[in-house]
mmCIF file of the protein (N, C-alpha, C, O) and its ligand, coordinates in Angstrom:
data_MODEL
# 
_entry.id   MODEL 
# 
loop_
_entity.id 
_entity.type 
_entity.pdbx_number_of_molecules 
1 polymer     1 
2 non-polymer 1 
# 
_entity_poly.entity_id                      1 
_entity_poly.type                           'polypeptide(L)' 
_entity_poly.nstd_linkage                   no 
_entity_poly.nstd_monomer                   no 
_entity_poly.pdbx_seq_one_letter_code       MAIYKCFKCGKQISHKALEKRFVCPTCGSKMFFKPRKHIVKIKAV 
_entity_poly.pdbx_seq_one_letter_code_can   MAIYKCFKCGKQISHKALEKRFVCPTCGSKMFFKPRKHIVKIKAV 
_entity_poly.pdbx_strand_id                 A 
# 
loop_
_entity_poly_seq.entity_id 
_entity_poly_seq.num 
_entity_poly_seq.mon_id 
_entity_poly_seq.hetero 
1 1  MET n 
1 2  ALA n 
1 3  ILE n 
1 4  TYR n 
1 5  LYS n 
1 6  CYS n 
1 7  PHE n 
1 8  LYS n 
1 9  CYS n 
1 10 GLY n 
1 11 LYS n 
1 12 GLN n 
1 13 ILE n 
1 14 SER n 
1 15 HIS n 
1 16 LYS n 
1 17 ALA n 
1 18 LEU n 
1 19 GLU n 
1 20 LYS n 
1 21 ARG n 
1 22 PHE n 
1 23 VAL n 
1 24 CYS n 
1 25 PRO n 
1 26 THR n 
1 27 CYS n 
1 28 GLY n 
1 29 SER n 
1 30 LYS n 
1 31 MET n 
1 32 PHE n 
1 33 PHE n 
1 34 LYS n 
1 35 PRO n 
1 36 ARG n 
1 37 LYS n 
1 38 HIS n 
1 39 ILE n 
1 40 VAL n 
1 41 LYS n 
1 42 ILE n 
1 43 LYS n 
1 44 ALA n 
1 45 VAL n 
# 
loop_
_struct_asym.id 
_struct_asym.entity_id 
A 1 
B 2 
# 
loop_
_chem_comp.id 
_chem_comp.type 
_chem_comp.mon_nstd_flag 
ALA 'L-peptide linking' y 
ARG 'L-peptide linking' y 
CYS 'L-peptide linking' y 
GLN 'L-peptide linking' y 
GLU 'L-peptide linking' y 
GLY 'peptide linking'   y 
HIS 'L-peptide linking' y 
ILE 'L-peptide linking' y 
LEU 'L-peptide linking' y 
LYS 'L-peptide linking' y 
MET 'L-peptide linking' y 
PHE 'L-peptide linking' y 
PRO 'L-peptide linking' y 
SER 'L-peptide linking' y 
THR 'L-peptide linking' y 
TYR 'L-peptide linking' y 
VAL 'L-peptide linking' y 
ZN  non-polymer         . 
# 
_pdbx_entity_nonpoly.entity_id   2 
_pdbx_entity_nonpoly.name        ? 
_pdbx_entity_nonpoly.comp_id     ZN 
# 
_pdbx_nonpoly_scheme.asym_id         B 
_pdbx_nonpoly_scheme.entity_id       2 
_pdbx_nonpoly_scheme.mon_id          ZN 
_pdbx_nonpoly_scheme.ndb_seq_num     1 
_pdbx_nonpoly_scheme.pdb_seq_num     101 
_pdbx_nonpoly_scheme.auth_seq_num    101 
_pdbx_nonpoly_scheme.pdb_mon_id      ZN 
_pdbx_nonpoly_scheme.auth_mon_id     ZN 
_pdbx_nonpoly_scheme.pdb_strand_id   A 
_pdbx_nonpoly_scheme.pdb_ins_code    . 
# 
loop_
_atom_site.group_PDB 
_atom_site.id 
_atom_site.type_symbol 
_atom_site.label_atom_id 
_atom_site.label_alt_id 
_atom_site.label_comp_id 
_atom_site.label_asym_id 
_atom_site.label_entity_id 
_atom_site.label_seq_id 
_atom_site.pdbx_PDB_ins_code 
_atom_site.Cartn_x 
_atom_site.Cartn_y 
_atom_site.Cartn_z 
_atom_site.occupancy 
_atom_site.B_iso_or_equiv 
_atom_site.pdbx_formal_charge 
_atom_site.auth_seq_id 
_atom_site.auth_comp_id 
_atom_site.auth_asym_id 
_atom_site.auth_atom_id 
_atom_site.pdbx_PDB_model_num 
ATOM   1   N  N  . MET A 1 1  ? 105.180 -215.154 111.531 1.00 0.00 ? 1   MET A N  1 
ATOM   2   C  CA . MET A 1 1  ? 106.547 -215.689 111.652 1.00 0.00 ? 1   MET A CA 1 
ATOM   3   C  C  . MET A 1 1  ? 106.801 -216.182 113.073 1.00 0.00 ? 1   MET A C  1 
ATOM   4   O  O  . MET A 1 1  ? 106.471 -215.512 114.052 1.00 0.00 ? 1   MET A O  1 
ATOM   5   N  N  . ALA A 1 2  ? 107.371 -217.322 113.157 1.00 0.00 ? 2   ALA A N  1 
ATOM   6   C  CA . ALA A 1 2  ? 107.613 -217.915 114.464 1.00 0.00 ? 2   ALA A CA 1 
ATOM   7   C  C  . ALA A 1 2  ? 108.973 -217.475 115.004 1.00 0.00 ? 2   ALA A C  1 
ATOM   8   O  O  . ALA A 1 2  ? 109.960 -217.378 114.275 1.00 0.00 ? 2   ALA A O  1 
ATOM   9   N  N  . ILE A 1 3  ? 108.982 -217.219 116.281 1.00 0.00 ? 3   ILE A N  1 
ATOM   10  C  CA . ILE A 1 3  ? 110.227 -216.858 116.956 1.00 0.00 ? 3   ILE A CA 1 
ATOM   11  C  C  . ILE A 1 3  ? 110.546 -217.937 117.984 1.00 0.00 ? 3   ILE A C  1 
ATOM   12  O  O  . ILE A 1 3  ? 109.695 -218.329 118.781 1.00 0.00 ? 3   ILE A O  1 
ATOM   13  N  N  . TYR A 1 4  ? 111.759 -218.395 117.949 1.00 0.00 ? 4   TYR A N  1 
ATOM   14  C  CA . TYR A 1 4  ? 112.195 -219.380 118.930 1.00 0.00 ? 4   TYR A CA 1 
ATOM   15  C  C  . TYR A 1 4  ? 113.164 -218.732 119.904 1.00 0.00 ? 4   TYR A C  1 
ATOM   16  O  O  . TYR A 1 4  ? 113.781 -217.709 119.609 1.00 0.00 ? 4   TYR A O  1 
ATOM   17  N  N  . LYS A 1 5  ? 113.281 -219.341 121.052 1.00 0.00 ? 5   LYS A N  1 
ATOM   18  C  CA . LYS A 1 5  ? 114.228 -218.846 122.038 1.00 0.00 ? 5   LYS A CA 1 
ATOM   19  C  C  . LYS A 1 5  ? 115.223 -219.939 122.347 1.00 0.00 ? 5   LYS A C  1 
ATOM   20  O  O  . LYS A 1 5  ? 114.862 -221.104 122.513 1.00 0.00 ? 5   LYS A O  1 
ATOM   21  N  N  . CYS A 1 6  ? 116.475 -219.547 122.422 1.00 0.00 ? 6   CYS A N  1 
ATOM   22  C  CA . CYS A 1 6  ? 117.506 -220.519 122.772 1.00 0.00 ? 6   CYS A CA 1 
ATOM   23  C  C  . CYS A 1 6  ? 117.336 -220.939 124.222 1.00 0.00 ? 6   CYS A C  1 
ATOM   24  O  O  . CYS A 1 6  ? 117.153 -220.109 125.112 1.00 0.00 ? 6   CYS A O  1 
ATOM   25  N  N  . PHE A 1 7  ? 117.398 -222.223 124.434 1.00 0.00 ? 7   PHE A N  1 
ATOM   26  C  CA . PHE A 1 7  ? 117.186 -222.770 125.771 1.00 0.00 ? 7   PHE A CA 1 
ATOM   27  C  C  . PHE A 1 7  ? 118.355 -222.422 126.693 1.00 0.00 ? 7   PHE A C  1 
ATOM   28  O  O  . PHE A 1 7  ? 118.190 -222.313 127.908 1.00 0.00 ? 7   PHE A O  1 
ATOM   29  N  N  . LYS A 1 8  ? 119.499 -222.255 126.117 1.00 0.00 ? 8   LYS A N  1 
ATOM   30  C  CA . LYS A 1 8  ? 120.713 -222.035 126.904 1.00 0.00 ? 8   LYS A CA 1 
ATOM   31  C  C  . LYS A 1 8  ? 120.938 -220.563 127.229 1.00 0.00 ? 8   LYS A C  1 
ATOM   32  O  O  . LYS A 1 8  ? 121.066 -220.197 128.397 1.00 0.00 ? 8   LYS A O  1 
ATOM   33  N  N  . CYS A 1 9  ? 120.988 -219.714 126.196 1.00 0.00 ? 9   CYS A N  1 
ATOM   34  C  CA . CYS A 1 9  ? 121.351 -218.309 126.420 1.00 0.00 ? 9   CYS A CA 1 
ATOM   35  C  C  . CYS A 1 9  ? 120.140 -217.382 126.354 1.00 0.00 ? 9   CYS A C  1 
ATOM   36  O  O  . CYS A 1 9  ? 120.235 -216.210 126.717 1.00 0.00 ? 9   CYS A O  1 
ATOM   37  N  N  . GLY A 1 10 ? 119.010 -217.900 125.893 1.00 0.00 ? 10  GLY A N  1 
ATOM   38  C  CA . GLY A 1 10 ? 117.798 -217.095 125.901 1.00 0.00 ? 10  GLY A CA 1 
ATOM   39  C  C  . GLY A 1 10 ? 117.686 -216.130 124.731 1.00 0.00 ? 10  GLY A C  1 
ATOM   40  O  O  . GLY A 1 10 ? 116.804 -215.271 124.712 1.00 0.00 ? 10  GLY A O  1 
ATOM   41  N  N  . LYS A 1 11 ? 118.556 -216.266 123.776 1.00 0.00 ? 11  LYS A N  1 
ATOM   42  C  CA . LYS A 1 11 ? 118.495 -215.393 122.613 1.00 0.00 ? 11  LYS A CA 1 
ATOM   43  C  C  . LYS A 1 11 ? 117.334 -215.767 121.703 1.00 0.00 ? 11  LYS A C  1 
ATOM   44  O  O  . LYS A 1 11 ? 117.038 -216.942 121.486 1.00 0.00 ? 11  LYS A O  1 
ATOM   45  N  N  . GLN A 1 12 ? 116.690 -214.739 121.180 1.00 0.00 ? 12  GLN A N  1 
ATOM   46  C  CA . GLN A 1 12 ? 115.573 -214.994 120.284 1.00 0.00 ? 12  GLN A CA 1 
ATOM   47  C  C  . GLN A 1 12 ? 116.078 -215.174 118.867 1.00 0.00 ? 12  GLN A C  1 
ATOM   48  O  O  . GLN A 1 12 ? 116.898 -214.401 118.371 1.00 0.00 ? 12  GLN A O  1 
ATOM   49  N  N  . ILE A 1 13 ? 115.576 -216.195 118.242 1.00 0.00 ? 13  ILE A N  1 
ATOM   50  C  CA . ILE A 1 13 ? 116.011 -216.500 116.884 1.00 0.00 ? 13  ILE A CA 1 
ATOM   51  C  C  . ILE A 1 13 ? 114.777 -216.757 116.033 1.00 0.00 ? 13  ILE A C  1 
ATOM   52  O  O  . ILE A 1 13 ? 113.870 -217.489 116.430 1.00 0.00 ? 13  ILE A O  1 
ATOM   53  N  N  . SER A 1 14 ? 114.760 -216.146 114.870 1.00 0.00 ? 14  SER A N  1 
ATOM   54  C  CA . SER A 1 14 ? 113.626 -216.368 113.977 1.00 0.00 ? 14  SER A CA 1 
ATOM   55  C  C  . SER A 1 14 ? 113.734 -217.745 113.333 1.00 0.00 ? 14  SER A C  1 
ATOM   56  O  O  . SER A 1 14 ? 114.825 -218.296 113.182 1.00 0.00 ? 14  SER A O  1 
ATOM   57  N  N  . HIS A 1 15 ? 112.603 -218.276 112.967 1.00 0.00 ? 15  HIS A N  1 
ATOM   58  C  CA . HIS A 1 15 ? 112.607 -219.630 112.406 1.00 0.00 ? 15  HIS A CA 1 
ATOM   59  C  C  . HIS A 1 15 ? 113.336 -219.666 111.065 1.00 0.00 ? 15  HIS A C  1 
ATOM   60  O  O  . HIS A 1 15 ? 113.774 -220.721 110.606 1.00 0.00 ? 15  HIS A O  1 
ATOM   61  N  N  . LYS A 1 16 ? 113.453 -218.500 110.452 1.00 0.00 ? 16  LYS A N  1 
ATOM   62  C  CA . LYS A 1 16 ? 114.163 -218.435 109.179 1.00 0.00 ? 16  LYS A CA 1 
ATOM   63  C  C  . LYS A 1 16 ? 115.640 -218.726 109.364 1.00 0.00 ? 16  LYS A C  1 
ATOM   64  O  O  . LYS A 1 16 ? 116.253 -219.410 108.545 1.00 0.00 ? 16  LYS A O  1 
ATOM   65  N  N  . ALA A 1 17 ? 116.208 -218.206 110.443 1.00 0.00 ? 17  ALA A N  1 
ATOM   66  C  CA . ALA A 1 17 ? 117.619 -218.440 110.734 1.00 0.00 ? 17  ALA A CA 1 
ATOM   67  C  C  . ALA A 1 17 ? 117.852 -219.903 111.073 1.00 0.00 ? 17  ALA A C  1 
ATOM   68  O  O  . ALA A 1 17 ? 118.932 -220.442 110.834 1.00 0.00 ? 17  ALA A O  1 
ATOM   69  N  N  . LEU A 1 18 ? 116.837 -220.536 111.626 1.00 0.00 ? 18  LEU A N  1 
ATOM   70  C  CA . LEU A 1 18 ? 116.986 -221.935 112.021 1.00 0.00 ? 18  LEU A CA 1 
ATOM   71  C  C  . LEU A 1 18 ? 116.754 -222.884 110.855 1.00 0.00 ? 18  LEU A C  1 
ATOM   72  O  O  . LEU A 1 18 ? 117.092 -224.066 110.923 1.00 0.00 ? 18  LEU A O  1 
ATOM   73  N  N  . GLU A 1 19 ? 116.181 -222.359 109.797 1.00 0.00 ? 19  GLU A N  1 
ATOM   74  C  CA . GLU A 1 19 ? 115.961 -223.221 108.633 1.00 0.00 ? 19  GLU A CA 1 
ATOM   75  C  C  . GLU A 1 19 ? 117.282 -223.640 108.008 1.00 0.00 ? 19  GLU A C  1 
ATOM   76  O  O  . GLU A 1 19 ? 117.449 -224.772 107.555 1.00 0.00 ? 19  GLU A O  1 
ATOM   77  N  N  . LYS A 1 20 ? 118.215 -222.695 107.997 1.00 0.00 ? 20  LYS A N  1 
ATOM   78  C  CA . LYS A 1 20 ? 119.523 -222.991 107.420 1.00 0.00 ? 20  LYS A CA 1 
ATOM   79  C  C  . LYS A 1 20 ? 120.296 -223.958 108.319 1.00 0.00 ? 20  LYS A C  1 
ATOM   80  O  O  . LYS A 1 20 ? 120.793 -225.001 107.895 1.00 0.00 ? 20  LYS A O  1 
ATOM   81  N  N  . ARG A 1 21 ? 120.366 -223.548 109.579 1.00 0.00 ? 21  ARG A N  1 
ATOM   82  C  CA . ARG A 1 21 ? 121.149 -224.331 110.536 1.00 0.00 ? 21  ARG A CA 1 
ATOM   83  C  C  . ARG A 1 21 ? 120.436 -224.314 111.858 1.00 0.00 ? 21  ARG A C  1 
ATOM   84  O  O  . ARG A 1 21 ? 120.205 -223.247 112.426 1.00 0.00 ? 21  ARG A O  1 
ATOM   85  N  N  . PHE A 1 22 ? 120.086 -225.470 112.356 1.00 0.00 ? 22  PHE A N  1 
ATOM   86  C  CA . PHE A 1 22 ? 119.340 -225.516 113.612 1.00 0.00 ? 22  PHE A CA 1 
ATOM   87  C  C  . PHE A 1 22 ? 120.308 -225.436 114.798 1.00 0.00 ? 22  PHE A C  1 
ATOM   88  O  O  . PHE A 1 22 ? 120.394 -226.339 115.630 1.00 0.00 ? 22  PHE A O  1 
ATOM   89  N  N  . VAL A 1 23 ? 121.025 -224.320 114.832 1.00 0.00 ? 23  VAL A N  1 
ATOM   90  C  CA . VAL A 1 23 ? 122.000 -224.102 115.896 1.00 0.00 ? 23  VAL A CA 1 
ATOM   91  C  C  . VAL A 1 23 ? 121.930 -222.638 116.311 1.00 0.00 ? 23  VAL A C  1 
ATOM   92  O  O  . VAL A 1 23 ? 121.784 -221.753 115.468 1.00 0.00 ? 23  VAL A O  1 
ATOM   93  N  N  . CYS A 1 24 ? 122.034 -222.390 117.599 1.00 0.00 ? 24  CYS A N  1 
ATOM   94  C  CA . CYS A 1 24 ? 122.054 -221.017 118.083 1.00 0.00 ? 24  CYS A CA 1 
ATOM   95  C  C  . CYS A 1 24 ? 123.343 -220.343 117.616 1.00 0.00 ? 24  CYS A C  1 
ATOM   96  O  O  . CYS A 1 24 ? 124.433 -220.866 117.851 1.00 0.00 ? 24  CYS A O  1 
ATOM   97  N  N  . PRO A 1 25 ? 123.231 -219.179 116.950 1.00 0.00 ? 25  PRO A N  1 
ATOM   98  C  CA . PRO A 1 25 ? 124.432 -218.494 116.467 1.00 0.00 ? 25  PRO A CA 1 
ATOM   99  C  C  . PRO A 1 25 ? 125.274 -217.915 117.598 1.00 0.00 ? 25  PRO A C  1 
ATOM   100 O  O  . PRO A 1 25 ? 126.447 -217.595 117.404 1.00 0.00 ? 25  PRO A O  1 
ATOM   101 N  N  . THR A 1 26 ? 124.686 -217.782 118.760 1.00 0.00 ? 26  THR A N  1 
ATOM   102 C  CA . THR A 1 26 ? 125.409 -217.182 119.879 1.00 0.00 ? 26  THR A CA 1 
ATOM   103 C  C  . THR A 1 26 ? 126.191 -218.214 120.682 1.00 0.00 ? 26  THR A C  1 
ATOM   104 O  O  . THR A 1 26 ? 127.384 -218.045 120.935 1.00 0.00 ? 26  THR A O  1 
ATOM   105 N  N  . CYS A 1 27 ? 125.511 -219.278 121.078 1.00 0.00 ? 27  CYS A N  1 
ATOM   106 C  CA . CYS A 1 27 ? 126.166 -220.225 121.981 1.00 0.00 ? 27  CYS A CA 1 
ATOM   107 C  C  . CYS A 1 27 ? 126.318 -221.621 121.368 1.00 0.00 ? 27  CYS A C  1 
ATOM   108 O  O  . CYS A 1 27 ? 126.974 -222.484 121.952 1.00 0.00 ? 27  CYS A O  1 
ATOM   109 N  N  . GLY A 1 28 ? 125.726 -221.842 120.215 1.00 0.00 ? 28  GLY A N  1 
ATOM   110 C  CA . GLY A 1 28 ? 125.888 -223.135 119.562 1.00 0.00 ? 28  GLY A CA 1 
ATOM   111 C  C  . GLY A 1 28 ? 124.968 -224.216 120.084 1.00 0.00 ? 28  GLY A C  1 
ATOM   112 O  O  . GLY A 1 28 ? 125.110 -225.387 119.734 1.00 0.00 ? 28  GLY A O  1 
ATOM   113 N  N  . SER A 1 29 ? 124.022 -223.821 120.923 1.00 0.00 ? 29  SER A N  1 
ATOM   114 C  CA . SER A 1 29 ? 123.099 -224.807 121.465 1.00 0.00 ? 29  SER A CA 1 
ATOM   115 C  C  . SER A 1 29 ? 122.103 -225.258 120.404 1.00 0.00 ? 29  SER A C  1 
ATOM   116 O  O  . SER A 1 29 ? 121.767 -224.511 119.485 1.00 0.00 ? 29  SER A O  1 
ATOM   117 N  N  . LYS A 1 30 ? 121.646 -226.477 120.547 1.00 0.00 ? 30  LYS A N  1 
ATOM   118 C  CA . LYS A 1 30 ? 120.671 -226.992 119.583 1.00 0.00 ? 30  LYS A CA 1 
ATOM   119 C  C  . LYS A 1 30 ? 119.313 -227.190 120.224 1.00 0.00 ? 30  LYS A C  1 
ATOM   120 O  O  . LYS A 1 30 ? 118.450 -227.891 119.696 1.00 0.00 ? 30  LYS A O  1 
ATOM   121 N  N  . MET A 1 31 ? 119.145 -226.565 121.360 1.00 0.00 ? 31  MET A N  1 
ATOM   122 C  CA . MET A 1 31 ? 117.861 -226.692 122.049 1.00 0.00 ? 31  MET A CA 1 
ATOM   123 C  C  . MET A 1 31 ? 117.129 -225.360 122.028 1.00 0.00 ? 31  MET A C  1 
ATOM   124 O  O  . MET A 1 31 ? 117.658 -224.327 122.438 1.00 0.00 ? 31  MET A O  1 
ATOM   125 N  N  . PHE A 1 32 ? 115.918 -225.413 121.547 1.00 0.00 ? 32  PHE A N  1 
ATOM   126 C  CA . PHE A 1 32 ? 115.118 -224.204 121.462 1.00 0.00 ? 32  PHE A CA 1 
ATOM   127 C  C  . PHE A 1 32 ? 113.714 -224.464 121.984 1.00 0.00 ? 32  PHE A C  1 
ATOM   128 O  O  . PHE A 1 32 ? 113.241 -225.599 122.027 1.00 0.00 ? 32  PHE A O  1 
ATOM   129 N  N  . PHE A 1 33 ? 113.071 -223.390 122.375 1.00 0.00 ? 33  PHE A N  1 
ATOM   130 C  CA . PHE A 1 33 ? 111.658 -223.524 122.733 1.00 0.00 ? 33  PHE A CA 1 
ATOM   131 C  C  . PHE A 1 33 ? 110.904 -222.338 122.174 1.00 0.00 ? 33  PHE A C  1 
ATOM   132 O  O  . PHE A 1 33 ? 111.488 -221.308 121.836 1.00 0.00 ? 33  PHE A O  1 
ATOM   133 N  N  . LYS A 1 34 ? 109.623 -222.499 122.085 1.00 0.00 ? 34  LYS A N  1 
ATOM   134 C  CA . LYS A 1 34 ? 108.784 -221.445 121.541 1.00 0.00 ? 34  LYS A CA 1 
ATOM   135 C  C  . LYS A 1 34 ? 108.149 -220.670 122.692 1.00 0.00 ? 34  LYS A C  1 
ATOM   136 O  O  . LYS A 1 34 ? 107.417 -221.248 123.494 1.00 0.00 ? 34  LYS A O  1 
ATOM   137 N  N  . PRO A 1 35 ? 108.416 -219.388 122.781 1.00 0.00 ? 35  PRO A N  1 
ATOM   138 C  CA . PRO A 1 35 ? 107.729 -218.579 123.795 1.00 0.00 ? 35  PRO A CA 1 
ATOM   139 C  C  . PRO A 1 35 ? 106.243 -218.521 123.484 1.00 0.00 ? 35  PRO A C  1 
ATOM   140 O  O  . PRO A 1 35 ? 105.833 -218.491 122.324 1.00 0.00 ? 35  PRO A O  1 
ATOM   141 N  N  . ARG A 1 36 ? 105.443 -218.505 124.549 1.00 0.00 ? 36  ARG A N  1 
ATOM   142 C  CA . ARG A 1 36 ? 103.992 -218.597 124.346 1.00 0.00 ? 36  ARG A CA 1 
ATOM   143 C  C  . ARG A 1 36 ? 103.347 -217.231 124.227 1.00 0.00 ? 36  ARG A C  1 
ATOM   144 O  O  . ARG A 1 36 ? 102.324 -216.958 124.854 1.00 0.00 ? 36  ARG A O  1 
ATOM   145 N  N  . LYS A 1 37 ? 103.950 -216.377 123.421 1.00 0.00 ? 37  LYS A N  1 
ATOM   146 C  CA . LYS A 1 37 ? 103.362 -215.058 123.263 1.00 0.00 ? 37  LYS A CA 1 
ATOM   147 C  C  . LYS A 1 37 ? 102.489 -215.020 122.023 1.00 0.00 ? 37  LYS A C  1 
ATOM   148 O  O  . LYS A 1 37 ? 101.635 -214.149 121.861 1.00 0.00 ? 37  LYS A O  1 
ATOM   149 N  N  . HIS A 1 38 ? 102.721 -215.956 121.184 1.00 0.00 ? 38  HIS A N  1 
ATOM   150 C  CA . HIS A 1 38 ? 102.033 -215.956 119.891 1.00 0.00 ? 38  HIS A CA 1 
ATOM   151 C  C  . HIS A 1 38 ? 100.556 -216.299 120.069 1.00 0.00 ? 38  HIS A C  1 
ATOM   152 O  O  . HIS A 1 38 ? 100.202 -217.288 120.711 1.00 0.00 ? 38  HIS A O  1 
ATOM   153 N  N  . ILE A 1 39 ? 99.729  -215.480 119.501 1.00 0.00 ? 39  ILE A N  1 
ATOM   154 C  CA . ILE A 1 39 ? 98.292  -215.733 119.563 1.00 0.00 ? 39  ILE A CA 1 
ATOM   155 C  C  . ILE A 1 39 ? 97.788  -216.065 118.167 1.00 0.00 ? 39  ILE A C  1 
ATOM   156 O  O  . ILE A 1 39 ? 98.002  -215.319 117.212 1.00 0.00 ? 39  ILE A O  1 
ATOM   157 N  N  . VAL A 1 40 ? 97.136  -217.166 118.079 1.00 0.00 ? 40  VAL A N  1 
ATOM   158 C  CA . VAL A 1 40 ? 96.641  -217.607 116.782 1.00 0.00 ? 40  VAL A CA 1 
ATOM   159 C  C  . VAL A 1 40 ? 95.212  -217.099 116.591 1.00 0.00 ? 40  VAL A C  1 
ATOM   160 O  O  . VAL A 1 40 ? 94.326  -217.329 117.415 1.00 0.00 ? 40  VAL A O  1 
ATOM   161 N  N  . LYS A 1 41 ? 95.033  -216.423 115.511 1.00 0.00 ? 41  LYS A N  1 
ATOM   162 C  CA . LYS A 1 41 ? 93.690  -215.925 115.211 1.00 0.00 ? 41  LYS A CA 1 
ATOM   163 C  C  . LYS A 1 41 ? 93.096  -216.753 114.092 1.00 0.00 ? 41  LYS A C  1 
ATOM   164 O  O  . LYS A 1 41 ? 93.723  -216.993 113.060 1.00 0.00 ? 41  LYS A O  1 
ATOM   165 N  N  . ILE A 1 42 ? 91.910  -217.168 114.321 1.00 0.00 ? 42  ILE A N  1 
ATOM   166 C  CA . ILE A 1 42 ? 91.235  -217.965 113.298 1.00 0.00 ? 42  ILE A CA 1 
ATOM   167 C  C  . ILE A 1 42 ? 90.097  -217.152 112.707 1.00 0.00 ? 42  ILE A C  1 
ATOM   168 O  O  . ILE A 1 42 ? 89.224  -216.654 113.419 1.00 0.00 ? 42  ILE A O  1 
ATOM   169 N  N  . LYS A 1 43 ? 90.128  -217.036 111.430 1.00 0.00 ? 43  LYS A N  1 
ATOM   170 C  CA . LYS A 1 43 ? 89.101  -216.264 110.752 1.00 0.00 ? 43  LYS A CA 1 
ATOM   171 C  C  . LYS A 1 43 ? 87.994  -217.200 110.292 1.00 0.00 ? 43  LYS A C  1 
ATOM   172 O  O  . LYS A 1 43 ? 88.222  -218.164 109.561 1.00 0.00 ? 43  LYS A O  1 
ATOM   173 N  N  . ALA A 1 44 ? 86.830  -216.894 110.731 1.00 0.00 ? 44  ALA A N  1 
ATOM   174 C  CA . ALA A 1 44 ? 85.687  -217.685 110.275 1.00 0.00 ? 44  ALA A CA 1 
ATOM   175 C  C  . ALA A 1 44 ? 85.114  -217.044 109.026 1.00 0.00 ? 44  ALA A C  1 
ATOM   176 O  O  . ALA A 1 44 ? 84.741  -215.871 109.014 1.00 0.00 ? 44  ALA A O  1 
ATOM   177 N  N  . VAL A 1 45 ? 85.057  -217.835 107.995 1.00 0.00 ? 45  VAL A N  1 
ATOM   178 C  CA . VAL A 1 45 ? 84.564  -217.286 106.727 1.00 0.00 ? 45  VAL A CA 1 
ATOM   179 C  C  . VAL A 1 45 ? 83.133  -217.772 106.502 1.00 0.00 ? 45  VAL A C  1 
ATOM   180 O  O  . VAL A 1 45 ? 82.517  -217.432 105.492 1.00 0.00 ? 45  VAL A O  1 
HETATM 181 ZN ZN . ZN  B 2 .  ? 122.063 -219.736 122.545 1.00 0.00 2 101 ZN  A ZN 1 
# 
């Protein structure tokens, strides 16, 4: 699951919440960025 961060207030918002409305529920900002904590693992089969 992807987590986005509000560019304005820094609140973390799940991508599920943004699917409905691409607006920060806290400050109403429409700018988000993805924190680079996510590590993608690729499974070699
Ligand atoms: Zn915000």
